[in-house]
N, C-alpha and C positions, 0 to 999 in steps of 0.2 A: 318452412319458410326462412325468409333476408336474414344472416350472419349481423352481427351491429357493428363488422367491418365494410361490408357494401358498402359504395355511396351511390346518388343520383348524380350526374356532369349534366348539368342544364347550357355548358358551354360561355365563352369569354360574351359575348352579346348579351348574356339577360343583366335584369340589375340589379339581382341577390351575386353573381359571377361579381360584379363589379363595388358593390360596398363591406364582400368579404375581404377579395381579394387572389376567390378561388373558385370555382365553380365548383364545387365537392360536399353534400349537401350528405351525411350520414341517415340511411332511411330510414333509420328505423326513429330515428329525431324527425323527420319527413313527414312518417307515419302517424307518430303524436301529436305533433302538429296538427293537422290531421284530422283527427278524430276529437282532439279539444276542441278546435275551430268548428269542426261540425255536431257535435254535439251544444256550444253554442246557438247554434242556432236554430236545432232544434229547441229548443229548455225554448229560446225563445219567443219562437214559432208557434208554439204550443198556446205561448198566455198569449198573443193576441188571439187566436182561432175559440180559445176559452170566451176570452171579454166578446166577443163577437155572438159564439151563441150562446150567451148569456146575455144579450142585449135586452132584450124583451124582461128579466127579472131584475137587473141590475139598471136600467130604467126607470122602473117606479122605485125601487129601493133606494136609490142613489140623490137620484135626479126627479121626483117629485114635480109633478105639476097635473093644473087642471088641461091646459096644451096636451095632449100626447106629439103632437109635431116639437112641439118647443121641448119636453124633454127626450123626443127622441135627436134635432140635434144639437142639444146638448150633451147626450152618450158620444155621436158620431164627434165632437169635440172635443171629446177626451181624447180618443180612439186617434181625429188626429194631431191631436199633441204628441200623444206616444210615438206615432208612427213617425212624422217628422224629425222631430227627434236624435233618430238613430244618423239619421248621414248627420245633422248640425254636429252632433258630438263628433263626431268623425272626422271631419273638417279643423275641429276648436282641439280636440284633444290630436290629433296627427298635425300640429303646427306645434303645439304647445310641448312632445312628444319626442320632435323633431327638431326645439330650442332646448330645451330646459331636461330633457329623459324621460326614460318612456317608462322603466318604475315608479320615480313621480308621479308622470300620470293617470297609468294604473292604477296606485293608489288611492287618490285623489277619485280617480271614475266610481272604484269600489265600493270609496267611502262616502260619495252622492249618494251612490243606486243603494247602498247598506243601511242610512242612517236613516232616511224616511222611517223603511221596512221595523 
């Protein structure tokens, strides 16, 4: 296992090094960030997978209709909105994070997701 003093040198040409002024990132911090990012992505895609696998049941329960085609369109329309929200949110919160501060944007995005739940 790597020690806390080990670093990963990204070089002077990378965006990360130009933002920090140095090309060194502690290896432990990098691994922790990669694990957090991976876990978040796995949970998000698991959610999408479960939603699609339960399409027939969820369509009947939440989109009752006499027309099966309309029921399916309603179901997949909601899926589309959820799918397209990720890049739209990234553009919006990326800009706001750069101009207003990332911690504030993180708090707002967590509240926007958590309050309706």
